[in-house]
N, C-alpha and C positions, 0 to 999 in steps of 0.2 A: 542543389535542391530542385526537384521538379514539382511545380505547383500541381500538376495533374495527379502525381502520385500522392501528394498530401491530401488533395480533395478525395481521391479514391479511398485512402485509408480511413478518413473520417466518415465517409459515407458507409463503408463496410462496417465500421464499428457501430454506427447508429442503427443500421439494419439489424444487427445481432443484439446489441445491448438494450435497445428500446423494449425488448421482450422480457427483460429481467428487472425486478425491483428487489429491495432489501439486499443491497450489495455492500460488502465490506472489502476494502482493498488492503492487502497486507504487503508491506515492503520489508526488505532486509537483504543481508549479504547472500550472494550466490556462491561464496567460497567456503562455506562450512559443510562438513559431511553430515549425513543423516543420523550419526550416533552422537552428535554434539547436543548438549543440553538445550541449547536454543532451538535446534531443529525439532527436538522432542516437544518443546513448548509450542512451537509453531504448528506441529501436527495436532496437538491437543486443542489448541485454539481453533484451528480450522474445523476440526470435528465437532467441537461444542457449538460453534456458530452455525455450522451446516445443519446440525440436528435441531437447532433452534429456529430454523427457517431463513437463514441468511446465506446468500450465495457468496463465494469467495473469489475475488479477482486478484491475480498476481501477474508478474512479468513473465511467467511460464517457464522460468529457468530452473537451475538446480538450487541447492542450499535451502534457505528459508522459504523460497517460493515453492520448491518441490514439496517440502514438508507440509506447508499450509494447504497446498492443492491436494495432497494425499489425504489429509484429514477431512477436507471438504468432500473429496471423491468417495471416501468411506462413509460419509454422513448422508443426510437426507436431501440436501440441496445441491446446487450446481457448483462445479469447480471450473473456473474460467481462466484461461491464460492468454496474455497479450505478449507474444514473442517478438523478438527483435532480430533482424538480420545483422550479423557482425562479421568482421574479417575472419575471425576464428569462430566459425558458425556455432551459435547457441542453439542446440536442439531443444525443442519443448520437452518438458518432463512428461512422463507417461500417465499422469493422474489428472487428465483434463476431459471434461465433458464437451467443452467448446474451446477453440483456439483460433486467435487471429494473428496474422503475421504483419509486422510493421517494418518499414525501411528507416523511418525517422524516429529518433528518440522522443522528440517533442510531441508528435501526434500520439504516440503510445502513452506518454505521460499525461497528456490532456485527457485521453480516454480513461486511464486508470483513476483519475481524479474526478472527472465529470460524472461518472456513474456510481460513485461511492457515497454511501450514507455515513460512513466513518472510515478513517484510515488508521492502521496500526503500523508503527515503525519499530521493527526489531533492529538491533545493532547491524551496521553495515558500513560501506565505504563511501566513495565519492558519489556514486549513483544514488544511494539511499539519502545522503545529505542533500543532494540536488532536489530530490523528490520532496523531502521535508520542507525545504525552503520555498519551493513552488507552492505547496499546499498552504503553508503559513501566510505567504504573500497574498494568495487569492482570497483567503478568508479574512485577513486583516484589511485588505482594500475593498472587500465586499464585491469582488469580481467573480467570486465563486460562492456557492451556498454555504451557510454556516453548518459545518459538520463537526463531529467529535474527532479529535486527533489524540492518539495515545502513543506515548514513547515508552516502550517496554525495556526495562533494565535501568533502574535509577543510576547505578554507579557508572554505567557506560555513558549515559547522556548528561551526567552532571557537569563535565567541562563545557559543553555547549550552552548549558543553562547559565553557568557562570558568565560566559561571554554575553548571553542575552541580557543578564543583569547589568553588565557594563554598558551595553547599548542603551538601557533605560537611564542609567546614571548620566550618560553623555547626551541624552536627548534624542537619540536616533530612532528609538521606538518608545511607546508609552508603557507605563506600568500595567495597564489593562491588557496589553498584548501578551503578557505572560499567562493570561487566562485562556489563551486560544488552544492550549494543549494540556494534557494530563500525564504526569509521570506515574508509572505503575511498575510493580515488580511481579504481580501475579495475574495470570490470564483470567482468573475468576472476576477480578475487578473490571476488566474490559467487558466481559460478557454481561455482568450485572448493569454496568453503565449503558451499554448499547441497548439492552432490553428495556431500559427505562423510557426510551424515546418512542 
């Protein structure tokens, strides 16, 4: 890891994103196609939020990210992607008003979280789980601002919620930590809750 690259990535992100407010970051799998029901929901959510004055931030890739970016791109606000250099190159999706390129996952993740007023987690794999744990840890420890966190698709997230409840029972987290996020099935619930703030 090169410290000068880390510094440069964070500076470039600050220069761009300090110009944007009302940002919602959407996380989720890169591996689903655009005909999947979740991709259609991501598009609808991106469009609804964009038309309501919120910019959409994603990791700039395919799957959920592309769908959410396309919704934002077709809406009234900005579609912003934070792309990552990978051995098998991840090309940014074509629905971006702004795009930043990162070499390091952690600087990209910091940026996706730092500039978010809320985070929405669609189903996904290791990357999505990593991002969820990071957001929850930052909010729990008050190292990040208190933001709304939504987990979309109750049936998908139920196993991890069961594990969280085990953590409460064994004293590893507090009961109140289960209030850091909201489980939802409908994108309208997310929109209504975000617009309340």
